[in-house]
VEXMAR-100319 format. One line per 8 residues: their letters; for each residue y, x, z of N, C-alpha, C. Coordinates in steps of 0.001 Angstrom, whole numbers, plus 500000, padded with zeros to 6 digits. Example, Ala and Ser with C-alpha at 12.3 -4.5 7.8 and 13.67 -1.06 7.14 Angstrom:
2
as> 494310:513190:507800:495500:512300:507800:496700:513200:507800; 497750:512850:507080:498940:513670:507140:500030:512900:507870;
//
This chain:
227
mlterlqk> 480138:500058:505890:480918:498549:506538:482623:498764:506180; 482386:499594:505858:483905:500170:504634:483333:499925:503487; 484778:499096:502634:484660:498782:501335:485235:500621:500865; 485175:500405:499253:485838:501419:498466:487404:501812:498991; 487616:500652:498821:489040:500243:498846:489568:500715:500909; 488846:499991:502013:489440:501223:503385:488620:502081:503357; 487529:502448:503156:487739:503936:502708:488808:504879:502419; 488960:504680:500892:489928:506043:500499:491508:505236:501727;
iknlieks> 492009:504229:502316:492598:504418:503571:492952:505207:505180; 491764:505022:504765:491207:505257:506078:491066:507743:506327; 490422:507321:504459:490084:509047:504527:492371:509484:504784; 493254:508917:503807:494251:509107:503590:495069:509405:505633; 494001:509275:506588:494259:509334:507732:493358:510891:507962; 494047:512420:508468:493494:513032:509103:493464:514089:510261; 494958:513772:510813:494308:513293:511870:496157:512628:513154; 495816:511691:513656:496759:510620:513809:496695:509997:515552;
ntvfdvgt> 497482:510632:516356:497985:510658:517582:497537:508866:517906; 498049:508100:517028:497956:507028:517277:498029:506010:515854; 497799:505680:515650:497240:504149:514036:498040:502778:514578; 498971:502417:514509:499066:500646:514209:498952:500109:512943; 497368:499716:513188:496731:499307:512044:496832:497185:512226; 497976:496556:510922:498527:495831:510928:497958:495460:510122; 496869:493829:510501:496033:492792:510025:494845:494110:509713; 494214:493929:510554:493208:494632:511499:491735:493848:510911;
dhgyvpis> 491622:492654:510706:490966:491405:510538:489003:491624:511501; 488660:492887:511169:486845:493048:512179:487505:494216:512434; 488411:494264:512517:488391:496618:512962:487087:497551:512710; 486985:497002:511385:486316:498478:511093:487249:499595:510479; 489004:499818:510133:488932:500991:510204:489350:501675:511293; 489793:499973:512272:490101:501323:513377:488823:501616:514312; 487780:501147:514312:486245:501817:514354:485880:503083:513538; 486175:503493:512512:486197:504471:511427:486776:505722:512199;
likenraa> 488398:504953:512249:489089:506311:512616:489071:506521:513728; 488514:506054:514843:488143:506527:516273:486616:507698:515661; 485935:507023:514964:483976:507484:515658:484292:509378:514538; 485130:509040:512932:485645:510210:512246:486243:511187:513133; 487306:511069:514532:488051:511465:515471:489095:511575:514497; 489751:510739:513238:490358:511207:512458:492028:510662:513084; 492203:509331:514462:492481:508629:515449:492743:509469:516425; 493810:509784:517795:492331:509587:519289:493018:508050:519708;
kviaadin> 493920:507506:519050:493939:506190:519853:495185:505430:518640; 493988:503942:517875:494138:503205:517382:494472:501271:517829; 496278:501415:517776:496632:500374:518034:496191:499325:517409; 494753:498385:517240:494251:497163:516420:495435:495748:516742; 496215:495104:515486:496824:493715:515340:496586:492798:514145; 497053:491891:514996:495911:490403:513703:497396:489413:514603; 497974:488972:513109:499166:487621:513774:497672:486213:514005; 496175:485573:513837:495214:485349:514300:494439:485747:515753;
egplknad> 493795:484817:515873:493411:485253:517632:491422:485341:516650; 491040:484186:515703:489940:484707:514730:489650:485920:514640; 490578:486316:513393:490349:488211:513745:490197:488948:514196; 490784:488723:515504:491406:489835:516690:489111:490079:517845; 489404:488249:518049:488130:487873:518357:486237:489048:517984; 486271:488773:516508:485872:489760:515723:485557:490862:515311; 487165:491397:516226:487555:493255:515749:487038:493819:517080; 487368:492311:518375:486678:492508:519821:485574:492645:519671;
knirlagl> 484581:491771:519506:483069:492150:519200:482068:493227:519014; 482580:494167:517552:482945:494745:516508:482744:496784:517411; 483977:496580:518447:484704:497680:519164:483858:497884:519961; 483096:496183:520854:482920:496514:522132:481458:497033:521979; 480794:496316:520980:479501:497029:520285:479257:498738:519718; 480296:498812:519267:480268:500470:518996:480529:501835:520373; 480971:500530:521839:481319:501541:522508:482859:501776:522671; 484016:501159:522010:484819:502020:521406:486566:501411:521838;
sdyidlrl> 485833:500586:523558:487133:499333:523736:488217:500556:524577; 487405:501873:524746:488493:502722:525508:489631:503382:525010; 489611:503363:523490:490574:504296:522561:491303:503469:521183; 490761:501735:521777:491208:500310:520052:491422:499729:521475; 492889:499674:521071:494074:498474:521751:493961:497207:520790; 493443:495896:521361:493901:495066:520544:495005:493739:521051; 495870:493567:519386:497494:492432:520190:496879:491735:518959; 497575:490862:519906:497586:489833:519079:499335:489850:518877;
gsglvpmk> 499585:489315:517313:501535:489160:516679:501124:489293:515560; 502552:489250:514869:502717:488944:513340:503182:490784:513003; 502784:491420:512205:503391:492622:512213:504125:494179:512665; 505048:494362:512796:505109:495330:513585:505546:495349:514182; 505609:493467:515437:506341:493031:516226:505458:493327:517356; 503974:494107:517735:503295:493615:518959:503314:495699:519066; 504259:496462:517497:504352:497614:518343:505229:498200:519034; 505209:498753:520202:506780:499253:520810:507681:500438:520053;
ngeadtvi> 508271:500542:519646:508794:501863:519431:508836:503166:519177; 508250:503595:518996:507908:504994:519042:506358:505279:519032; 504937:504285:519315:504447:504063:519813:503360:504788:518860; 503979:504699:517981:502537:505398:516650:503345:506199:516298; 502674:507170:515445:503315:507857:514620:502519:507320:513350; 501090:506317:512568:501052:506414:511178:500671:504465:511059; 500981:504084:510247:501389:502513:510289:500078:502763:508939; 499081:501483:509347:498433:500995:507769:499018:499170:507892;
iagmggil> 499326:499295:506316:499989:497570:506247:498677:497125:505083; 497721:497107:504834:497395:496396:504039:496668:495477:503730; 496634:495380:502525:495806:493864:501800:497022:492324:501844; 498120:492769:502123:498741:491556:501388:499922:492170:500998; 500681:490719:500315:501516:490632:498860:502334:492058:499530; 503603:492514:497961:503677:493358:498533:505357:493198:498890; 505645:492219:498523:506551:491139:498978:506796:490619:500817; 505558:490695:501283:505382:490343:503233:505361:491332:503054;
iadilkes> 504447:492788:502631:504565:493286:503933:506317:494309:503387; 506812:493916:502601:508093:494612:502706:509184:493597:503530; 508473:492400:504341:509260:491493:505235:509134:491827:506671; 507766:492511:506043:506956:493503:507714:507988:494330:507513; 508429:494866:507002:509176:495781:507526:510467:495593:508002; 511409:495255:507184:512189:494743:506962:512976:494194:508536; 511481:493267:509151:511630:492458:510506:511312:493756:511230; 511196:494675:511213:511108:495326:512335:511307:496582:511644;
cdkttsve> 512538:497281:511290:513173:498009:510698:513733:499416:511429; 514356:497930:512652:514377:499176:513917:513190:500211:515015; 512218:499661:513658:510957:500495:514842:510745:501646:513386; 509952:501474:512294:510439:501997:511562:510103:504119:511631; 512060:503781:511844:511890:505704:511662:511716:506037:512240; 510828:505131:513304:509871:505811:514764:508768:506552:513794; 508598:506497:513266:507030:506612:512330:506949:507548:511803; 506071:508732:511716:505743:509399:510731:505108:509121:509496;
kfilqpmy> 503756:508063:509854:503849:508773:507420:503092:506250:507965; 503354:506291:506557:503062:504600:506712:502065:504622:504896; 500996:504220:505837:500172:503625:504351:500450:501795:503909; 500618:502439:503535:500938:500790:502072:499819:500556:501400; 498935:498594:500868:498290:498414:499850:498478:497505:499590; 499853:496738:498911:499906:495964:498908:498513:495884:497789; 498743:493817:497332:497197:493441:496687:498769:492778:495657; 499511:492222:495737:499678:492150:494253:502426:492537:494404;
sqeilrky> 502856:492086:493715:504147:492621:493322:503880:494099:494180; 503892:494806:493625:503912:496640:494012:505373:496956:493769; 505995:496789:492597:507325:496732:492333:508237:496558:493032; 508214:495099:493859:509161:494481:494812:508781:495283:496180; 508014:496065:496362:507254:496999:497374:508339:498397:497448; 508196:498414:496517:508620:500121:495922:510225:500020:495978; 510794:498808:495107:512151:498876:494856:512603:498457:496461; 512247:498180:497531:513075:497724:499031:512554:498874:500324;
lidnsfei> 511519:500045:499423:511427:500790:499523:512667:501927:499623; 512634:501967:497701:513668:502790:497772:515043:502406:498557; 514831:501242:498989:516457:500980:499123:516529:500892:500308; 515436:501277:501139:516000:501244:502062:515824:502407:503360; 515902:503299:502585:515486:504130:503278:514064:504924:503332; 513595:505024:502954:512291:505073:503191:511875:506013:501819; 510425:507041:501715:510484:508049:500583:508807:507827:500749; 508529:507541:499183:506971:507364:498537:506710:508730:498097;
ikehlvre> 505714:509310:498881:505418:510664:499078:504121:510990:498285; 503158:509846:497877:502442:509809:497324:501267:508443:497167; 501258:508387:495369:500264:507079:495491:498929:507856:495169; 498167:506607:494899:497076:506613:494596:496855:505192:494255; 495041:505410:493333:494575:503669:492813:493401:504394:493238; 492940:502666:493606:491209:503218:493788:490973:501290:493719; 489065:502364:492644:487923:500996:492052:488195:500222:492839; 488222:498701:493496:486394:498334:494028:486291:497374:493364;
nekiynii> 484985:497853:493060:484426:496663:492236:484967:496332:490978; 486048:495148:490090:485808:496174:488576:487819:494574:487963; 488135:495560:490155:489754:495309:490635:490246:496569:490406; 491489:497201:490766:491741:498572:490747:493369:498511:491691; 493116:498774:493128:494403:498618:494219:495797:499254:493992; 496473:499602:494606:497274:500412:494610:497994:501030:496272; 497724:502484:496817:498104:502669:498536:499307:503953:497503; 499903:503279:498842:501245:504088:499038:501315:504470:500719;
eavpgkek> 501456:506031:500062:501944:506802:501002:503395:506939:501740; 503940:506610:502563:505779:506550:502744:506350:507307:503884; 506803:508005:503695:507830:508349:504918:509681:508251:505083; 510028:507540:505949:511177:507134:506428:512167:508530:506198; 512705:508768:505468:513475:509431:504780:515243:509043:503490; 515827:509673:502400:515758:508868:501588:514860:509295:500293; 514815:508759:499526:513834:508986:498427:515145:509768:497901; 513931:511031:497136:514153:512733:495788:514242:512124:494524;
rcyesecf> 513788:511320:494586:513116:511241:492741:513532:510358:492491; 513626:510055:491118:514317:508973:490312:513776:507675:489285; 514288:506313:489803:513218:505874:489559:513606:504901:488634; 514594:505811:487608:515326:504832:486435:514745:504086:485735; 513505:504065:485553:512405:503237:484094:511964:501799:485285; 511585:501075:484431:511059:499924:485083:509714:499919:484989; 509774:501455:484684:507808:501465:484439:507091:501833:485964; 508345:503167:486338:508307:504164:486971:508179:502861:488813;
lklghpdi> 508966:501982:489011:508831:500201:489971:507516:499908:489788; 507292:499565:488171:506006:499027:488362:504115:499810:488374; 504584:501156:488314:503506:501812:488465:503280:502845:489114; 504603:502922:488982:504598:504254:490652:504975:505047:489446; 505942:506128:490443:506546:506974:489681:505274:508181:489131; 505408:508428:487756:503743:509781:487564:504229:510613:488210; 505181:511658:488908:504788:512013:489154:504234:513117:490586; 503389:511644:491246:502591:511335:492502:502356:510849:492762;
ierdetff> 502019:510620:491557:501114:509896:490939:499583:510508:491107; 498143:510408:492515:496868:511032:492024:496688:510941:490709; 495683:511687:489709:495250:512098:489119:494459:511637:488962; 493414:510629:488587:491780:510459:488792:491277:509813:487765; 490015:509410:487003:489339:508747:486287:489744:507467:486669; 490523:506809:487412:490977:505016:488378:492208:505555:488288; 492716:506091:487269:494118:506642:487221:493954:505990:486096; 493341:506966:484921:493646:506516:483068:493002:505645:482758;
myiekrkk> 492061:504678:484048:491372:503271:484059:492277:502055:483605; 493550:502655:484986:494607:502012:485442:495425:502144:483833; 495976:502872:483567:497162:503259:482644:496080:502523:481725; 495089:502155:481159:494496:502386:480107:494924:500981:480120; 494401:500660:480884:494683:498742:480722:495156:497885:481645; 496449:498437:482021:497848:498424:482363:499031:498329:479885; 497840:499325:479832:499167:499498:478557:498620:498140:477227; 497382:498198:477479:496881:496754:476664:496944:495897:476827;
hteklyen> 496930:495305:478118:497831:494824:479296:499467:493897:478158; 500430:495547:478521:501617:495275:477258:502058:495243:476369; 500957:495348:475462:501001:496322:473827:500380:494287:473808; 499565:494113:474063:500094:491788:473917:500178:491615:474252; 501159:491952:475489:502324:490899:475371:503778:491072:474647; 503837:492746:473870:505173:493041:473323:504399:491933:472199; 503182:492281:471297:503208:491798:470027:503298:490032:469915; 502368:489627:471286:502662:487852:471518:504408:487636:471231;
lkkakqpk> 505345:488375:471691:506860:488044:472157:507618:488193:470749; 507113:489484:469978:507037:489219:468622:506455:488550:467722; 505906:487839:468078:505449:486383:467249:506181:485255:467974; 506948:484895:469196:507062:484092:469009:508662:483395:467839; 508695:482389:468067:509253:481329:467420:510850:481211:467885; 511428:481741:468602:512446:482891:468485:512323:483667:470074; 512744:484862:469186:512021:485918:470431:513266:486560:471159; 512925:486577:472435:514587:487460:473422:514809:488478:472843;
eqellsvk> 515286:489225:472043:515991:490757:471808:515660:491092:473072; 516368:491477:474370:516376:491993:475178:515366:491523:476271; 513895:490830:476266:512516:491305:476907:512548:492156:475676; 512003:491894:474533:511715:492630:473494:511521:493979:473561; 513433:494352:474467:513859:495683:474226:512916:496305:475308; 512910:495903:476797:512227:495818:477720:511010:496933:477458; 510136:495264:476819:508168:495572:476865:508442:496960:475926; 509609:496714:474554:508581:497981:474785:509456:499810:475057;
qilddlek> 510138:499640:475735:510871:500649:476767:509438:500979:477560; 508414:500145:478062:507832:500671:479332:506512:501120:478699; 506565:500888:477009:505251:500994:476214:505764:502694:475818; 506846:502862:475316:507574:503796:475083:507254:505339:476547; 507590:504408:477699:507485:504900:478786:506390:505616:479644; 505216:504197:479120:503403:504774:479491:502940:506065:478544; 503714:505292:477070:503092:506931:476406:504126:508657:477214; 504874:508631:477496:505579:509672:477307:505684:510093:479229;
yya> 505379:509468:480043:504694:509775:481014:503762:509785:481924; 502788:508704:481327:501875:508633:482128:499965:509297:481021; 500834:509865:479485:499714:510304:479152:498554:510651:479993;
//
């Protein structure tokens, strides 16, 4: 029922009183959280009625309507302040996730943990978190078919680590990334992509010195921090 990506997200929640799932789609994650006793209650929200109807059908078939509350609305808007200790925002772009957090910034301090899974623009989301009183405590990578996805665990509070390297924003801080087979596959892929970019920049008729230096620094940091 759950893809590898959603399985990983679900497994990051060990014991929660109430999980708020943004963009719940078919409601599969909330169903699994209740079935496995990882959450006592789940609030499953979506901006569109169609997915909520699908989720409602699946939840009723699972006999879990008393444990999963369905709400229509955008982002964290349907969540009351202090209502959930864990928030999942997955399957969206990093900019949109940052916008969702910004839109409901008054509610975020009452949440104990955020599980964020940006599909792209990860560096923009990391920058937003660091600049807006969130601490990134752990990063994970999960492979689904031929794609590798980032999963960020964050909590309210001041970031303790230094993100002085552009590489850290792009790939995640090396001190907190889960280092497994998928991690090394991901780093090798990013390294090859960056090497190709660097060679293409050098071959340009009018190479931009600053851009060359920036890409070279990323290559150096890949070797230094992620090997």
